[in-house]
C-alpha positions in Angstrom: -8.7 29.1 1.8 -5.1 30.2 2.2 -4.5 27.3 4.7 -5.6 24.8 2.1 -3.3 26.3 -0.5 -0.3 26.2 1.8 -1.0 22.6 3.0 -2.2 21.1 -0.2 0.6 18.5 -0.4 -0.1 17.5 3.2 -3.8 17.0 2.5 -3.0 15.0 -0.7 -0.7 12.7 1.3 -3.2 12.4 4.1 -6.1 11.6 1.8 -4.1 9.1 -0.3 -2.6 7.3 2.8 -5.9 7.0 4.7 -6.9 3.7 3.1 -3.4 2.3 3.1 -3.8 0.3 6.3 -6.8 -1.5 4.9 -5.1 -2.4 1.6 -1.9 -3.5 3.4 -3.9 -5.6 5.8 -5.7 -7.4 3.0 -2.5 -8.0 1.1 -0.7 -9.4 4.1 -3.6 -11.7 5.0 -3.4 -13.2 1.5 0.4 -13.5 1.5 0.7 -15.0 5.0 -2.5 -17.0 4.5 -4.3 -16.0 7.7 -7.3 -14.0 8.9 -5.8 -13.2 12.2 -5.8 -9.4 13.0 -2.3 -9.7 14.6 -0.8 -9.9 11.1 -1.2 -6.1 10.9 1.2 -5.5 13.8 3.8 -8.1 13.2 6.9 -6.9 11.3 7.2 -9.8 8.8 8.6 -8.1 5.7 10.5 -10.8 3.8 7.5 -12.8 2.6 5.5 -9.6 2.0 8.3 -8.2 -0.2 8.5 -11.5 -2.1 4.8 -11.3 -2.6 4.8 -7.7 -3.7 7.8 -7.9 -6.2 7.5 -11.6 -7.1 4.7 -14.1 -7.7 4.2 -16.2 -4.6 0.8 -17.7 -5.6 0.6 -17.7 -9.4 -2.8 -19.4 -9.6 -4.5 -17.4 -6.9 -6.5 -14.8 -8.7 -7.4 -12.9 -5.5 -3.7 -12.6 -4.7 -2.8 -11.4 -8.2 -5.6 -8.8 -8.2 -4.6 -7.5 -4.8 -0.9 -7.5 -5.6 -1.4 -5.5 -8.8 -3.7 -3.0 -7.0 -1.3 -2.6 -4.1 1.6 -2.0 -6.5 -0.5 0.7 -8.3 -1.3 2.2 -5.0 2.3 2.4 -3.9 3.5 3.8 -7.3 1.0 6.6 -7.0 2.3 7.2 -3.4 5.9 7.4 -4.7 4.7 9.7 -7.5 3.1 12.0 -5.0 6.3 12.1 -3.0 8.4 12.8 -6.0 6.0 15.6 -7.2 6.2 17.2 -3.7 9.9 16.9 -3.6 10.6 18.4 -7.0 7.8 20.9 -7.5 
């Protein structure tokens, strides 16, 4: 029990980051308009950042839903980091 208490932040980060690969993959597949698995290992960041902070496909409901969810996911991730840093 003491180990869990000492490593609670590590466990929270691990649990929250576990599904991140899946969410990022889904988002990148929408932004780059491909189903190829290689999109997960290629370092294309410019279009991905435009898609995350902008509105690349305003009429695509799947893109809008995934973008907003991915934004929420990353905001919680930043919130966890800030909580760890300052508490």
